[in-house]
N, C-alpha and C positions, 0 to 999 in steps of 0.2 A: 218508642221503647229505648231506654237508655242502654248504652253499651257498657260492658264491664271494663274496668281500666286495664286489665292484663290480657285481654283477648283482642287480637287484631280484627279489623273490619273485614268482612267477606269481600272477595274480589268480584267485580262484575264478569259476566260470561264473555268468553273470547269471541270477537266478531272479525270475520275476514272480509276485506274489500274484494272487488272483482279482480283487481290486479294481484292481490294476495292469493286468490284461488287459482289464477293462471300460473303463478309462480309455484305454488304448492303442488298442483296437478300437472301442469303443462310441461315443465322442465323435466321431471322424471319420465314422462311419456316420450319426449323427444330423445332423451338419452337411451331409453329402452329401444326405440325404433332404430336409432343409429347402431346400437349393439346387434340387433337382429339382422339388419342389412349387412353389417360387416361379417357376421357369422355365415349368412347365406352366401355371400360372395366367396368366403373362404372354402366352404364345403362344396360349392358348385363350380369351383375353378377348373377349367378344362386343361390347364397347363400340366403336362406330365411328359417325362422324357420318352417313354415307350411302354407299350403294353407287354412286350416280350423281348427278351435279350436278342432274339434274331433280327428284330427291327432296328437295332442300334447299328450305326455305321461310324467308322472312324474317318475323320476328315483327313484326306491326304495332304501332307505338308512338306515343305522343304525348309531348311535352315538357311537364313540369309544373314550375312554380317553387314551392318550398316556402315557405309563409307562416309568420309567427311563431306559435308554439304548435301547429303542425301536425306530426303524426307519420306514420310510414309506415302505421300502422293506419288513420288517417283518410284518407290518400290512396288506399289500397287499397279502402276502403269507398266512396269517391266515384267512382272510376274504374270499378270492376267490382263493383257491388253484388250481382250474381248468383253470383259465385264466392266460394270460401272465401278470406277475407282472408289467411290464413297462406300460401296458395299464391301469391297476388298479391304479397305482401311478399317471398317467396323469389325470385320472378321479378324484382322491382325490384332487389333486392340483387345478383342475378346480372348483370342487364343493365348496372348502373352500377358494378360492381366495388366495392361498398361493403364496407369492412373490418368494420363493425359496423352495428347497426340504427339508429344515430343519424343524423339529418339536421340540417342547419343552415338557418335562414331565408335565403332568397335562392338556395339551391342549386338547380340545374337537374337534374331527373331524367328519365330515359326510363322511361315506364310502359307496360306492355303493354295493348292494348285488346281483346284476344280474350277 
């Protein structure tokens, strides 16, 4: 059958290879599964400050001025000799919002006393 000069030839039907089917179906499924797992983790997170205001407690602290040559390790050993210094240092860093473990002479720090 001769084709008319102004009419384009019909395109053959689209065929997908096995790899094309995996890409077309598999990647959206993996992304959906990752999204569902993220949401499940978000909604099932056990982290919360407290159920009631009565359960909240204030961390007892003292204010310490950093002396020249003094480090967080020395401050932690002086203030809480019975505790592990690493735990005390972690508490000091958290209480004072320190970006690093370095302190400067004259800096005022809140140090836990418990």
